[in-house]
N, CA, C and O atoms as CSV, one atom per row, in Angstrom:
chain,resi,resn,atom,element,x,y,z
A,1,UNK,N,N,90.942,86.213,107.050
A,1,UNK,CA,C,91.906,86.792,106.135
A,1,UNK,C,C,93.109,85.873,105.998
A,1,UNK,O,O,93.630,85.686,104.898
A,2,UNK,N,N,93.551,85.296,107.116
A,2,UNK,CA,C,94.694,84.384,107.063
A,2,UNK,C,C,94.415,83.198,106.143
A,2,UNK,O,O,95.283,82.771,105.383
A,3,UNK,N,N,93.211,82.682,106.220
A,3,UNK,CA,C,92.849,81.532,105.385
A,3,UNK,C,C,92.824,81.912,103.908
A,3,UNK,O,O,93.293,81.149,103.063
A,4,UNK,N,N,92.283,83.076,103.594
A,4,UNK,CA,C,92.241,83.530,102.197
A,4,UNK,C,C,93.657,83.703,101.649
A,4,UNK,O,O,93.934,83.317,100.513
A,5,UNK,N,N,94.547,84.278,102.444
A,5,UNK,CA,C,95.927,84.463,102.014
A,5,UNK,C,C,96.654,83.129,101.895
A,5,UNK,O,O,97.419,82.919,100.954
A,6,UNK,N,N,96.418,82.231,102.843
A,6,UNK,CA,C,97.074,80.921,102.812
A,6,UNK,C,C,96.679,80.124,101.574
A,6,UNK,O,O,97.471,79.343,101.047
A,7,UNK,N,N,95.459,80.326,101.119
A,7,UNK,CA,C,94.962,79.592,99.943
A,7,UNK,C,C,95.123,80.384,98.658
A,7,UNK,O,O,94.699,79.939,97.591
A,8,UNK,N,N,95.742,81.566,98.756
A,8,UNK,CA,C,95.935,82.420,97.587
A,8,UNK,C,C,94.602,82.688,96.878
A,8,UNK,O,O,94.511,82.635,95.652
A,9,UNK,N,N,93.583,82.974,97.676
A,9,UNK,CA,C,92.224,83.158,97.157
A,9,UNK,C,C,92.089,84.473,96.407
A,9,UNK,O,O,92.698,85.478,96.773
A,10,UNK,N,N,91.289,84.452,95.362
A,10,UNK,CA,C,90.950,85.660,94.628
A,10,UNK,C,C,89.653,86.259,95.168
A,10,UNK,O,O,89.389,87.449,95.000
A,11,UNK,N,N,88.846,85.413,95.820
A,11,UNK,CA,C,87.561,85.851,96.354
A,11,UNK,C,C,87.158,84.929,97.496
A,11,UNK,O,O,87.689,83.828,97.643
A,12,UNK,N,N,86.203,85.402,98.309
A,12,UNK,CA,C,85.717,84.566,99.403
A,12,UNK,C,C,84.266,84.923,99.715
A,12,UNK,O,O,83.749,85.960,99.300
A,13,UNK,N,N,83.638,84.027,100.457
A,13,UNK,CA,C,82.287,84.237,100.963
A,13,UNK,C,C,82.371,84.119,102.479
A,13,UNK,O,O,82.867,83.122,103.003
A,14,UNK,N,N,81.891,85.128,103.172
A,14,UNK,CA,C,81.873,85.116,104.631
A,14,UNK,C,C,80.587,84.447,105.095
A,14,UNK,O,O,79.558,84.532,104.424
A,15,UNK,N,N,80.649,83.784,106.241
A,15,UNK,CA,C,79.490,83.052,106.741
A,15,UNK,C,C,79.558,83.001,108.256
A,15,UNK,O,O,80.613,82.723,108.826
A,16,UNK,N,N,78.442,83.267,108.904
A,16,UNK,CA,C,78.364,83.043,110.348
A,16,UNK,C,C,76.921,82.759,110.738
A,16,UNK,O,O,75.986,83.010,109.978
A,17,UNK,N,N,76.769,82.225,111.957
A,17,UNK,CA,C,75.423,81.869,112.401
A,17,UNK,C,C,74.916,82.865,113.439
A,17,UNK,O,O,75.689,83.575,114.081
A,18,UNK,N,N,73.609,82.894,113.581
A,18,UNK,CA,C,72.929,83.650,114.629
A,18,UNK,C,C,72.153,82.632,115.456
A,18,UNK,O,O,71.038,82.265,115.087
A,19,UNK,N,N,72.720,82.171,116.563
A,19,UNK,CA,C,72.042,81.169,117.383
A,19,UNK,C,C,70.703,81.643,117.938
A,19,UNK,O,O,69.881,80.832,118.364
A,20,UNK,N,N,70.487,82.951,117.934
A,20,UNK,CA,C,69.227,83.504,118.439
A,20,UNK,C,C,68.037,83.081,117.579
A,20,UNK,O,O,66.889,83.126,118.022
A,21,UNK,N,N,68.331,82.668,116.334
A,21,UNK,CA,C,67.254,82.292,115.426
A,21,UNK,C,C,66.783,83.441,114.551
A,21,UNK,O,O,65.924,83.245,113.691
A,22,UNK,N,N,67.325,84.637,114.750
A,22,UNK,CA,C,66.974,85.817,113.959
A,22,UNK,C,C,68.098,86.054,112.952
A,22,UNK,O,O,69.219,86.390,113.334
A,23,UNK,N,N,67.798,85.880,111.679
A,23,UNK,CA,C,68.830,85.957,110.635
A,23,UNK,C,C,69.113,87.383,110.165
A,23,UNK,O,O,70.120,87.618,109.498
A,24,UNK,N,N,68.263,88.315,110.492
A,24,UNK,CA,C,68.439,89.692,110.012
A,24,UNK,C,C,69.781,90.250,110.485
A,24,UNK,O,O,70.108,90.146,111.667
A,25,UNK,N,N,70.570,90.847,109.566
A,25,UNK,CA,C,71.874,91.378,109.949
A,25,UNK,C,C,71.752,92.551,110.916
A,25,UNK,O,O,70.904,93.429,110.756
A,26,UNK,N,N,72.619,92.541,111.922
A,26,UNK,CA,C,72.654,93.644,112.874
A,26,UNK,C,C,73.571,94.738,112.344
A,26,UNK,O,O,74.277,94.549,111.353
A,27,UNK,N,N,73.550,95.875,113.013
A,27,UNK,CA,C,74.442,96.973,112.644
A,27,UNK,C,C,75.899,96.525,112.787
A,27,UNK,O,O,76.742,96.875,111.961
A,28,UNK,N,N,76.191,95.760,113.823
A,28,UNK,CA,C,77.548,95.243,114.039
A,28,UNK,C,C,77.942,94.303,112.904
A,28,UNK,O,O,79.084,94.344,112.446
A,29,UNK,N,N,77.024,93.459,112.441
A,29,UNK,CA,C,77.304,92.580,111.296
A,29,UNK,C,C,77.709,93.403,110.079
A,29,UNK,O,O,78.655,93.055,109.372
A,30,UNK,N,N,76.996,94.482,109.842
A,30,UNK,CA,C,77.297,95.340,108.692
A,30,UNK,C,C,78.664,96.010,108.849
A,30,UNK,O,O,79.419,96.100,107.880
A,31,UNK,N,N,78.992,96.482,110.060
A,31,UNK,CA,C,80.290,97.114,110.299
A,31,UNK,C,C,81.437,96.131,110.121
A,31,UNK,O,O,82.438,96.449,109.478
A,32,UNK,N,N,81.297,94.943,110.686
A,32,UNK,CA,C,82.355,93.938,110.575
A,32,UNK,C,C,82.536,93.515,109.127
A,32,UNK,O,O,83.665,93.326,108.673
A,33,UNK,N,N,81.448,93.368,108.404
A,33,UNK,CA,C,81.530,93.000,106.991
A,33,UNK,C,C,82.303,94.053,106.212
A,33,UNK,O,O,83.158,93.722,105.391
A,34,UNK,N,N,82.005,95.317,106.468
A,34,UNK,CA,C,82.696,96.407,105.787
A,34,UNK,C,C,84.194,96.393,106.113
A,34,UNK,O,O,85.028,96.579,105.227
A,35,UNK,N,N,84.528,96.172,107.387
A,35,UNK,CA,C,85.940,96.136,107.795
A,35,UNK,C,C,86.670,94.962,107.156
A,35,UNK,O,O,87.789,95.121,106.669
A,36,UNK,N,N,86.045,93.778,107.152
A,36,UNK,CA,C,86.666,92.615,106.526
A,36,UNK,C,C,86.824,92.825,105.022
A,36,UNK,O,O,87.856,92.481,104.444
A,37,UNK,N,N,85.803,93.386,104.401
A,37,UNK,CA,C,85.868,93.641,102.960
A,37,UNK,C,C,87.012,94.598,102.635
A,37,UNK,O,O,87.754,94.379,101.679
A,38,UNK,N,N,87.153,95.649,103.422
A,38,UNK,CA,C,88.235,96.614,103.211
A,38,UNK,C,C,89.603,95.975,103.435
A,38,UNK,O,O,90.531,96.207,102.660
A,39,UNK,N,N,89.731,95.180,104.481
A,39,UNK,CA,C,91.007,94.522,104.777
A,39,UNK,C,C,91.381,93.532,103.680
A,39,UNK,O,O,92.534,93.487,103.250
A,40,UNK,N,N,90.421,92.745,103.229
A,40,UNK,CA,C,90.683,91.767,102.171
A,40,UNK,C,C,91.013,92.451,100.852
A,40,UNK,O,O,91.795,91.926,100.059
A,41,UNK,N,N,90.429,93.609,100.612
A,41,UNK,CA,C,90.713,94.350,99.375
A,41,UNK,C,C,92.185,94.748,99.302
A,41,UNK,O,O,92.743,94.842,98.209
A,42,UNK,N,N,92.820,94.981,100.448
A,42,UNK,CA,C,94.243,95.316,100.473
A,42,UNK,C,C,95.096,94.182,99.906
A,42,UNK,O,O,96.193,94.412,99.398
A,43,UNK,N,N,94.576,92.954,100.000
A,43,UNK,CA,C,95.281,91.785,99.465
A,43,UNK,C,C,94.666,91.328,98.142
A,43,UNK,O,O,94.933,90.215,97.687
A,44,UNK,N,N,93.847,92.178,97.523
A,44,UNK,CA,C,93.169,91.869,96.254
A,44,UNK,C,C,92.278,90.636,96.340
A,44,UNK,O,O,92.198,89.854,95.393
A,45,UNK,N,N,91.609,90.465,97.478
A,45,UNK,CA,C,90.650,89.373,97.658
A,45,UNK,C,C,89.263,90.004,97.715
A,45,UNK,O,O,88.985,90.824,98.590
A,46,UNK,N,N,88.394,89.621,96.784
A,46,UNK,CA,C,87.027,90.149,96.738
A,46,UNK,C,C,86.117,89.375,97.686
A,46,UNK,O,O,86.250,88.160,97.833
A,47,UNK,N,N,85.202,90.077,98.320
A,47,UNK,CA,C,84.167,89.428,99.125
A,47,UNK,C,C,82.938,89.317,98.236
A,47,UNK,O,O,82.348,90.327,97.853
A,48,UNK,N,N,82.558,88.097,97.912
A,48,UNK,CA,C,81.412,87.874,97.025
A,48,UNK,C,C,80.082,87.960,97.768
A,48,UNK,O,O,79.079,88.405,97.209
A,49,UNK,N,N,80.077,87.532,99.031
A,49,UNK,CA,C,78.840,87.546,99.805
A,49,UNK,C,C,79.179,87.346,101.274
A,49,UNK,O,O,80.280,86.919,101.619
A,50,UNK,N,N,78.238,87.655,102.116
A,50,UNK,CA,C,78.296,87.353,103.545
A,50,UNK,C,C,76.943,86.760,103.876
A,50,UNK,O,O,75.910,87.408,103.708
A,51,UNK,N,N,76.955,85.528,104.345
A,51,UNK,CA,C,75.725,84.826,104.661
A,51,UNK,C,C,75.553,84.720,106.160
A,51,UNK,O,O,76.511,84.463,106.889
A,52,UNK,N,N,74.322,84.922,106.620
A,52,UNK,CA,C,73.974,84.718,108.020
A,52,UNK,C,C,72.961,83.581,108.065
A,52,UNK,O,O,71.940,83.609,107.379
A,53,UNK,N,N,73.266,82.586,108.883
A,53,UNK,CA,C,72.403,81.414,109.020
A,53,UNK,C,C,71.763,81.445,110.398
A,53,UNK,O,O,72.447,81.594,111.411
A,54,UNK,N,N,70.447,81.302,110.425
A,54,UNK,CA,C,69.692,81.232,111.679
A,54,UNK,C,C,68.638,80.143,111.514
A,54,UNK,O,O,67.590,80.368,110.909
A,55,UNK,N,N,68.922,78.977,112.050
A,55,UNK,CA,C,68.011,77.852,111.859
A,55,UNK,C,C,67.946,77.480,110.395
A,55,UNK,O,O,68.968,77.166,109.786
A,56,UNK,N,N,66.761,77.511,109.827
A,56,UNK,CA,C,66.553,77.183,108.421
A,56,UNK,C,C,66.674,78.396,107.504
A,56,UNK,O,O,66.662,78.250,106.282
A,57,UNK,N,N,66.790,79.584,108.078
A,57,UNK,CA,C,66.820,80.822,107.295
A,57,UNK,C,C,68.258,81.256,107.012
A,57,UNK,O,O,69.127,81.189,107.882
A,58,UNK,N,N,68.488,81.702,105.774
A,58,UNK,CA,C,69.795,82.222,105.373
A,58,UNK,C,C,69.586,83.588,104.731
A,58,UNK,O,O,68.769,83.745,103.823
A,59,UNK,N,N,70.336,84.571,105.215
A,59,UNK,CA,C,70.272,85.930,104.668
A,59,UNK,C,C,71.568,86.194,103.903
A,59,UNK,O,O,72.656,85.891,104.393
A,60,UNK,N,N,71.449,86.755,102.708
A,60,UNK,CA,C,72.590,87.082,101.866
A,60,UNK,C,C,72.781,88.588,101.818
A,60,UNK,O,O,71.871,89.321,101.433
A,61,UNK,N,N,73.974,89.054,102.212
A,61,UNK,CA,C,74.263,90.476,102.111
A,61,UNK,C,C,74.220,90.938,100.656
A,61,UNK,O,O,73.761,92.044,100.370
A,62,UNK,N,N,74.692,90.104,99.742
A,62,UNK,CA,C,74.680,90.467,98.325
A,62,UNK,C,C,73.251,90.689,97.829
A,62,UNK,O,O,72.981,91.658,97.120
A,63,UNK,N,N,72.343,89.797,98.199
A,63,UNK,CA,C,70.946,89.933,97.773
A,63,UNK,C,C,70.288,91.178,98.364
A,63,UNK,O,O,69.398,91.765,97.749
A,64,UNK,N,N,70.729,91.580,99.566
A,64,UNK,CA,C,70.161,92.754,100.218
A,64,UNK,C,C,70.940,94.034,99.876
A,64,UNK,O,O,70.701,95.089,100.463
A,65,UNK,N,N,71.868,93.928,98.923
A,65,UNK,CA,C,72.706,95.080,98.516
A,65,UNK,C,C,73.438,95.717,99.696
A,65,UNK,O,O,73.518,96.941,99.796
A,66,UNK,N,N,73.967,94.884,100.583
A,66,UNK,CA,C,74.701,95.373,101.747
A,66,UNK,C,C,76.216,95.236,101.591
A,66,UNK,O,O,76.965,95.521,102.526
A,67,UNK,N,N,76.665,94.803,100.421
A,67,UNK,CA,C,78.107,94.675,100.211
A,67,UNK,C,C,78.665,95.896,99.528
A,67,UNK,O,O,79.867,95.965,99.270
């Protein structure tokens, strides 16, 4: 959030890795995404997507309708 505000961003994409090699979002991933999205909305910053990277696999929350 600090970075989005510092850059006066209108939107952002969240990204993190899963070193386990399993890219499927966990329940905690979904909760944190919702909390970040709500917090960023207070500053009028839209979350366009949240990507999870696990090895060669990338999961998009937007594609899975999880945003």
